[in-house]
C-alpha positions in Angstrom: 110.2 85.3 160.7 109.0 83.3 157.7 111.6 82.4 155.1 111.7 84.7 152.0 109.7 82.4 149.6 107.1 81.2 152.2 103.8 80.8 150.4 105.3 79.9 147.0 104.7 76.5 145.7 107.0 74.8 143.1 106.4 71.8 140.9 109.7 70.1 140.3 110.2 67.8 137.3 114.0 67.8 137.5 116.6 65.0 137.9 120.2 64.6 138.8 121.9 67.9 139.8 121.3 71.3 138.1 117.5 71.3 138.5 117.4 69.6 141.9 119.9 72.0 143.3 117.8 74.9 142.1 114.6 73.5 143.6 116.5 72.6 146.8 117.6 76.2 147.1 114.0 77.4 146.6 112.9 75.0 149.3 115.6 76.3 151.7 114.2 79.8 150.9 110.8 78.6 152.2 109.0 77.4 149.0 106.9 74.3 149.1 108.5 72.0 146.5 106.7 69.0 145.1 109.0 66.7 143.3 107.5 64.5 140.5 109.4 61.2 140.1 109.0 58.0 138.0 107.1 55.3 139.7 109.4 52.5 140.9 112.6 54.3 139.8 112.5 58.0 140.7 115.3 60.5 140.1 118.2 59.0 138.3 120.4 60.1 141.2 118.6 57.6 143.5 120.6 54.9 141.7 124.0 56.7 141.7 125.6 54.8 144.5 127.6 53.8 146.3 128.2 55.7 148.5 124.9 55.4 150.4 123.7 57.4 153.4 124.6 55.4 156.5 122.2 54.8 159.4 123.0 55.4 163.0 124.6 51.9 163.2 126.9 52.8 160.3 125.1 50.5 157.8 124.2 51.5 154.2 120.6 52.6 153.6 118.9 52.5 150.2 119.4 56.3 149.8 122.4 57.5 147.8 124.5 60.4 149.1 124.3 61.9 145.6 120.5 62.2 145.8 120.7 63.4 149.3 123.0 66.3 148.3 120.3 68.0 146.2 116.8 67.1 147.4 116.2 68.2 151.0 113.1 70.2 151.7 111.0 68.4 149.0 107.9 66.2 148.9 108.2 63.2 146.6 105.2 62.3 144.4 105.4 59.5 141.8 103.6 60.0 138.5 104.0 58.3 135.1 104.0 61.3 132.8 104.0 59.1 129.7 100.4 58.1 130.4 97.3 60.3 129.9 96.1 60.0 133.5 99.6 60.9 134.7 99.8 63.9 132.5 96.4 65.1 133.7 97.6 64.8 137.3 100.6 66.9 136.6 98.4 69.5 134.9 96.2 69.7 137.9 99.2 70.0 140.2 100.7 72.7 138.0 97.6 74.8 138.1 98.1 75.0 141.9 101.8 75.9 141.7 103.5 79.3 141.2 106.6 77.8 139.6 107.2 74.8 137.3 110.8 73.7 136.8 111.9 70.9 134.4 115.1 69.7 132.8 113.9 67.3 130.1 115.4 67.4 126.6 114.0 70.1 124.4 110.6 69.2 123.1 110.0 66.2 125.4 107.3 67.7 127.6 105.4 69.2 124.7 104.7 65.7 123.5 103.0 65.0 126.9 101.0 68.3 126.9 103.2 69.7 129.7 105.1 72.5 127.8 104.8 76.1 128.9 102.2 77.2 126.3 100.1 74.2 127.2 100.2 74.7 131.0 99.8 78.5 131.0 96.3 78.0 129.7 95.3 76.8 133.2 97.5 79.4 135.0 98.5 82.6 133.2 100.8 83.8 136.0 102.9 80.6 136.1 106.7 81.0 136.1 108.0 78.1 134.0 111.8 77.4 133.9 113.4 74.9 131.5 117.0 73.8 132.1 118.7 72.1 129.2 122.2 71.5 127.9 122.0 73.9 125.0 118.8 75.9 125.3 115.5 75.8 123.4 116.9 77.1 120.1 119.9 76.7 117.9 121.7 73.8 116.1 122.4 71.9 119.3 119.0 72.4 120.9 117.9 68.7 120.5 121.1 67.3 121.9 121.3 65.9 125.5 123.8 67.9 127.5 125.7 67.2 130.7 128.1 69.2 132.8 131.3 67.8 131.3 130.1 68.6 127.8 129.3 72.1 128.8 132.8 72.4 130.5 134.4 71.4 127.2 132.3 73.5 124.9 132.4 76.6 127.0 136.2 76.7 127.2 136.4 75.9 130.9 138.4 72.7 130.3 140.8 74.5 128.0 142.1 76.5 131.1 141.8 73.7 133.7 144.6 71.3 134.4 148.4 71.2 134.6 150.3 73.7 132.5 150.5 73.0 128.8 154.3 73.3 129.0 154.4 70.1 131.0 154.7 67.0 128.8 151.8 64.6 128.8 149.3 66.9 130.4 145.7 67.1 129.1 142.7 69.4 129.8 140.8 68.4 132.9 137.2 68.9 134.0 136.7 70.6 137.3 136.3 68.1 140.2 132.7 68.9 140.9 129.9 69.6 138.3 130.5 73.3 138.6 128.4 74.4 135.5 125.5 72.3 136.8 125.8 74.2 140.1 126.1 77.6 138.5 123.2 76.9 136.3 121.1 76.0 139.4 122.0 79.3 141.0 121.3 81.3 137.8 117.9 79.5 137.6 117.1 80.5 141.2 117.9 84.1 140.4 115.8 83.9 137.2 112.8 82.4 139.1 112.9 84.9 141.9 113.2 87.7 139.4 110.2 86.4 137.5 108.2 86.2 140.7 109.1 89.8 141.5 108.0 90.8 137.9 104.8 88.8 138.4 104.1 90.7 141.6 104.1 94.0 139.7 102.4 92.8 136.5 100.3 89.7 137.4 102.0 88.0 134.5 104.1 84.8 134.5 106.8 84.0 132.0 109.0 81.4 130.5 112.7 81.0 131.4 115.1 79.2 129.1 118.3 78.2 131.0 121.2 76.5 129.2 124.3 74.8 130.7 126.3 76.1 127.7 125.1 79.7 128.2 126.1 79.6 131.8 129.4 78.0 131.0 130.4 80.7 128.6 129.2 83.4 131.0 131.3 81.8 133.7 134.5 82.4 131.7 134.4 86.0 133.0 137.9 87.6 132.7 139.1 84.8 130.4 136.3 85.6 127.9 136.9 89.4 128.4 140.6 89.0 127.6 139.7 87.3 124.3 136.9 89.7 123.4 138.7 92.8 124.4 142.3 92.0 123.6 142.3 88.8 121.4 144.1 86.8 124.1 143.4 83.0 124.0 144.1 81.7 127.5 145.9 78.4 128.1 146.2 75.9 130.9 148.4 77.2 133.7 147.8 74.6 136.4 147.3 76.4 139.7 148.9 79.6 138.4 146.8 82.7 138.0 147.4 84.2 134.5 147.3 87.9 135.7 148.5 87.8 139.3 151.9 86.7 140.6 152.3 85.0 142.9 148.9 83.3 142.9 149.5 79.6 142.9 150.2 76.4 144.8 153.5 75.9 146.6 155.0 72.7 148.1 156.0 73.2 151.7 158.0 71.0 154.0 155.1 68.7 154.7 152.3 69.5 152.2 150.8 72.2 149.9 149.4 75.7 150.4 147.9 78.1 147.9 148.9 81.8 148.1 147.2 84.6 146.3 149.2 87.8 146.8 146.8 90.1 144.9 148.7 93.3 145.1 152.2 94.7 145.6 151.7 95.2 149.3 150.8 91.6 149.9 153.8 90.5 147.9 156.0 92.6 150.1 154.5 91.1 153.3 155.0 87.6 151.8 158.7 88.2 151.2 159.1 89.7 154.7 157.6 86.6 156.3 159.9 84.4 154.2 163.0 86.6 154.9 163.3 87.4 151.2 163.0 91.2 151.3 165.6 91.4 148.5 162.9 90.2 146.0 160.8 93.3 146.6 163.8 95.5 145.7 164.5 93.6 142.5 163.0 95.6 139.6 161.9 92.4 137.9 159.5 91.7 140.8 158.7 95.1 142.3 155.2 95.4 140.6 152.6 92.8 139.6 153.0 93.6 135.9 156.8 93.0 136.3 156.2 89.8 138.2 153.8 88.5 135.5 156.5 89.1 132.8 159.2 87.5 134.9 157.2 84.7 136.6 159.6 82.0 135.4 162.5 83.8 137.2 160.5 84.3 140.4 158.9 80.9 140.6 162.0 78.9 141.7 163.0 81.5 144.2 159.6 81.3 145.9 159.5 77.5 145.7 162.8 77.3 147.6 161.5 79.7 150.2 158.3 77.7 150.9 160.2 74.4 151.3 161.8 75.7 154.4 158.7 75.5 156.6 155.6 73.3 157.1 152.1 74.1 156.0 150.9 75.2 159.5 153.8 77.6 159.9 153.1 79.3 156.5 149.4 79.4 157.1 149.7 81.0 160.5 152.4 83.5 159.6 150.9 84.7 156.3 147.4 85.0 157.8 148.9 87.2 160.6 150.6 89.3 157.9 147.4 89.7 155.9 148.5 87.6 152.9 145.7 85.3 151.6 146.9 81.7 152.1 145.2 78.4 152.7 146.2 74.7 153.0 144.8 72.3 150.3 142.1 70.6 152.4 140.6 67.3 151.6 136.8 67.1 152.3 137.3 65.6 155.8 139.7 68.5 156.7 137.1 71.0 155.4 134.6 70.0 158.0 137.3 70.0 160.7 138.2 73.6 159.9 137.3 76.0 162.7 135.8 78.7 160.4 133.6 76.1 158.6 132.4 74.8 162.0 131.8 78.3 163.2 129.7 79.1 160.2 127.5 76.0 160.8 128.1 74.5 157.3 127.3 71.0 158.6 123.7 70.5 159.6 122.0 67.4 160.9 118.4 66.5 160.1 116.1 63.5 160.7 116.3 61.2 157.7 113.6 58.6 157.0 116.0 55.8 155.9 118.9 56.5 158.2 117.3 58.0 161.3 119.6 61.0 161.1 122.0 62.4 158.5 124.3 65.3 158.0 124.1 67.8 155.1 125.9 70.8 153.8 124.1 73.9 155.0 122.8 76.7 152.7 125.4 79.4 152.4 122.6 82.0 152.4 122.5 84.2 155.5 119.5 86.5 156.2 119.2 88.8 159.2 115.4 88.9 159.1 114.1 85.8 157.2 116.5 82.9 157.6 116.5 79.8 155.4 114.6 76.8 156.6 115.4 73.1 156.8 112.0 71.6 157.1 112.2 68.2 155.3 114.9 65.7 154.7 115.5 64.2 151.2 112.3 62.2 150.7 111.8 58.5 150.1 110.4 57.7 146.6 106.7 58.6 146.6 106.7 59.3 150.3 104.1 62.2 149.9 101.7 60.7 147.4 98.8 60.4 149.8 99.4 63.8 151.3 99.7 65.7 148.1 96.9 63.9 146.1 94.4 64.1 149.0 95.2 67.5 150.4 96.1 69.5 147.3 94.0 67.8 144.6 91.1 66.6 146.9 91.3 63.0 145.6 89.7 60.2 147.5 91.6 57.3 149.0 89.8 55.0 146.6 90.9 57.0 143.6 94.5 57.1 144.8 94.5 53.4 145.3 93.1 52.8 141.8 95.9 54.9 140.3 98.5 53.2 142.3 97.2 49.7 141.3 97.3 50.7 137.6 100.9 52.0 137.9 100.0 55.7 137.1 101.4 56.7 140.5 
């Protein structure tokens, strides 16, 4: 069966992470994605190394692992969009694409004649998605925006890091660019929804995606606690503000995280740890009581966990139905039997390395599975193919544009 978005063509003018992850996901879903890059330089992430993808002999290639993480499934075409001939090439390509995605600063593409209102003249049913730090309107619209800035402004950093009660601690950003990634996923939802709307109405539309908007939306229960009850959350380290115990514990030889989400799971935790007396203690018998008395409960549980190693706790609590996990580093992640069973490591041919491994898409369809058709492309790898086959340009015209630096 064909992948869900087979037959959809996407023109990708994005760089770094949020935009490229969105278009990579669309490619996994079957869309043809044509990535426009700067001649001679390409996506900024091509220069974000080391580390570099290693070849079969274990030697560094020219491709960064950062770029590889977000650009499989795409065709790379180089165009200088600051020049008139380059802009005209992009307009011609856009007219043949269903979706146009970009993450330039607000107003940049309008100067090049590549904004939504300019491109929709050639294709009324185009779905055009802009991804920016702060959106197309408002007092911050013209500012550049990156994931750490969105993490700070959205409140995410205010609840991330060791407890504020510990001297010398400061707010921390999440270890991966989580708002970039969530913005990518929201963008995919928006694009697919707009394509569905187009199917019913024959009308395209404009999508305004903002890292800040996504960051604020991601605060979920933290935002609801403030809006509904006036509660301003603080940093609690690995401790859940509303569930006890849901936190990291030091064992005899390492760390585990336990999330006893209800009173039954807490009772099973205490039974495994031979601490049934805690369940009968009125201070700890219900979750609301445990939240109020977490400072009294914490040292009792910490002493309990120190009695056994990580593997003992993980096995015993899993058997008892209590959510628990070791704190894996990334190497341990890909050694985990569940991760291996789910096929989250995939290998593909790679033009610079010969073969390389990638994280699989988490999307699982029973009838129209995702596709891994192309590895991350070399810079300008598909110039000849796209310009000849899609735009009908002659080899001589392509050679002229290449010699003049337009492509």
